[in-house]
C-alpha positions as a printed Julia matrix, in Angstrom:
205×3 Matrix{Float64}:
 -12.92    9.42    5.48
  -9.82    9.71    3.3
  -8.42    7.49    0.58
  -4.7     7.15    1.38
  -1.74    5.78   -0.55
   1.15    4.68    1.67
   4.58    4.4     0.06
   6.65    1.96    2.08
   3.55    0.43    3.67
   5.26   -2.83    4.65
   8.04   -1.26    6.73
   7.99   -0.73   10.48
   6.68    2.83   10.36
   4.56    2.38    7.25
   2.93   -0.75    8.63
   1.83    1.11   11.76
   0.45    3.96    9.65
  -1.54    1.43    7.65
  -3.05   -0.15   10.76
  -3.87    3.18   12.41
  -5.5     4.51    9.23
  -7.66    1.4     8.92
  -8.55    1.56   12.61
 -10.03    5.0    12.0
 -12.0     4.02    8.92
  -9.8     5.35    6.15
  -9.18    3.32    3.0
  -5.6     2.39    2.21
  -3.56    1.53   -0.85
  -0.29   -0.09    0.22
   2.67    0.52   -2.09
   5.92   -1.41   -1.78
   8.13   -3.76   -3.8
   6.44   -6.82   -2.29
   3.23   -5.32   -0.94
   0.94   -8.08   -2.19
   3.18  -10.8    -0.74
   3.51   -9.2     2.68
  -0.16   -8.22    2.87
  -1.63  -11.36    1.33
  -5.02  -12.24    2.71
  -5.78   -8.63    3.7
  -9.13   -7.87    2.09
  -9.15   -4.42    3.73
  -6.06   -3.18    1.86
  -5.33   -2.67   -1.84
  -1.72   -3.76   -2.37
   0.34   -2.54   -5.31
   3.79   -3.96   -6.07
   6.16   -1.43   -7.61
   9.58    0.14   -7.37
   9.1     3.64   -6.0
  11.79    4.88   -8.4
   9.54    3.95  -11.35
   7.99    7.41  -11.68
   5.32    6.49  -14.23
   4.11    3.47  -12.25
   4.06    5.46   -9.02
   2.11    8.32  -10.59
  -0.49    5.84  -11.84
  -0.75    4.18   -8.41
  -1.18    7.5    -6.59
  -3.9     8.92   -8.84
  -7.31    9.3    -7.22
  -6.1     9.43   -3.61
  -6.78   12.2    -1.1
  -3.34   12.0     0.46
   0.02   10.3     0.02
   2.07    9.05    2.98
   5.77    8.47    2.38
   7.6     6.1     4.7
  10.42    5.47    2.23
  14.09    5.52    3.2
  15.59    8.92    2.39
  19.03    7.59    1.47
  17.66    5.41   -1.33
  14.74    7.52   -2.55
  15.45   11.16   -3.55
  12.81   13.82   -2.84
  11.81   14.24   -6.49
  10.97   10.52   -6.74
   8.14   11.09   -4.25
   7.19   14.72   -4.84
   6.95   14.82   -8.63
   4.75   11.7    -9.13
   2.5    12.92   -6.31
   1.99   16.25   -8.05
   1.52   14.72  -11.49
  -1.08   12.35  -10.01
  -3.06   15.38   -8.85
  -2.77   14.6    -5.15
  -2.47   17.75   -3.05
  -1.47   16.37    0.36
   1.85   14.69    1.13
   2.67   13.55    4.65
   6.22   12.32    5.25
   7.67   10.09    7.96
  10.64   12.25    8.83
  13.81   11.67   10.81
  15.16   13.04   14.08
  18.52   14.04   12.63
  17.26   17.38   11.31
  15.83   18.4    14.7
  17.83   20.73   16.91
  19.58   19.3    19.98
  20.62   22.82   21.0
  20.33   26.26   19.37
  22.02   26.03   15.99
  23.08   22.4    16.49
  21.21   19.69   14.61
  21.02   16.21   16.1
  22.9    14.78   13.11
  25.82   17.13   13.86
  26.17   16.23   17.55
  29.46   14.51   18.51
  27.92   11.16   19.47
  25.57   10.76   16.51
  26.03    7.19   15.17
  28.05    7.14   11.95
  25.87    4.32   10.6
  22.81    6.59   10.53
  24.43    9.76    9.16
  23.66    9.15    5.49
  19.97    8.52    6.16
  19.72   11.47    8.57
  21.45   13.85    6.17
  19.22   12.72    3.3
  16.17   13.29    5.51
  17.3    16.82    6.28
  17.77   17.44    2.55
  14.25   16.11    1.84
  12.84   18.55    4.39
  14.63   21.46    2.74
  13.18   20.51   -0.64
   9.7    20.44    0.88
  10.21   23.88    2.41
  10.67   25.23   -1.1
   7.72   23.29   -2.53
   5.0    25.66   -3.75
   2.22   23.31   -4.87
   1.8    20.54   -2.32
   0.17   20.81    1.09
   2.96   18.9     2.84
   3.73   17.87    6.42
   6.95   16.29    7.75
   6.67   14.54   11.11
   9.98   13.79   12.82
  10.09   11.07   15.47
  12.24   11.4    18.57
  15.84   10.11   18.66
  14.75    6.56   19.47
  12.05    5.28   17.11
  11.14    1.9    18.53
   8.73   -1.01   18.73
   6.35   -0.35   21.59
   2.79    0.24   22.66
  -0.11    2.31   21.4
  -0.7     4.55   24.43
  -2.05    7.74   22.86
   0.0     9.73   25.39
   2.76   11.86   23.88
   3.91   15.44   23.34
   4.24   17.43   20.15
   7.04   19.88   19.39
   8.27   21.95   16.47
  11.93   21.86   15.45
  13.63   20.94   18.74
  14.29   17.37   19.87
  11.87   16.33   22.61
  13.48   14.78   25.69
  11.58   13.2    28.58
  12.05   14.14   32.23
  14.24   11.03   32.51
  16.54   12.32   29.8
  15.38    9.96   27.07
  14.19   11.01   23.6
  11.9     8.34   22.22
   8.56    7.43   20.64
   6.97    4.13   19.67
   5.98    3.42   16.08
   2.42    2.94   17.37
   2.11    6.36   19.01
   3.91    8.02   16.12
   1.18    6.59   13.88
  -1.52    8.14   16.07
   0.08   11.58   15.76
   0.5    11.09   12.01
  -3.12   10.14   11.37
  -4.22   12.96   13.68
  -2.46   15.3    11.27
  -4.24   13.77    8.29
  -7.57   14.41    9.98
  -6.93   17.79   11.63
  -4.43   19.48    9.28
  -2.81   21.36   12.16
   0.69   21.49   10.62
   0.15   22.36    6.99
   3.46   23.07    5.19
   5.36   22.51    8.43
   7.72   20.11   10.13
   6.9    19.05   13.69
   7.93   16.29   16.07
   6.44   13.82   18.51
   7.88   12.21   21.65
   7.22   11.25   25.25
């Protein structure tokens, strides 16, 4: 079993990653500004309160783990704030909760550049695409970037989904979506199987 540090462990995606990892017997360190408050009473989780932009504190918190999960918001946390402390802590694996904006809706057309993409999400989507490009030039880490489908929503843990590469997955009904719960299954699968080393891939119904 792996010893995992989850950055952003109290958010919607990070919280599901935490629960799925524990379900499978991994040990988890939860990192967030108010991790201990939001996870109070959880004897099965080590909670560390810190600002992810505090590089020295983050490096110290990450040391000794087998893998780092990042579920931080791209628009407020630049790539180096995650990547550099992870490397300095001696952790080799970095798995990132990606975004759908950098997927392709059609050949040569990214989702973020489609005419109807919501303006409110453009900054986050563009920052996510930039994070992916930084990872693609990263020489030291064994990284993986898992993009959800267009709709990333509260739902059920079904275990039934499809995996793709760089193209947005759309269901037979014309909907592109995945629940946080099933996304977490695919994410922890990757931790355990290492099928997409140094790659981006996507998950959807």
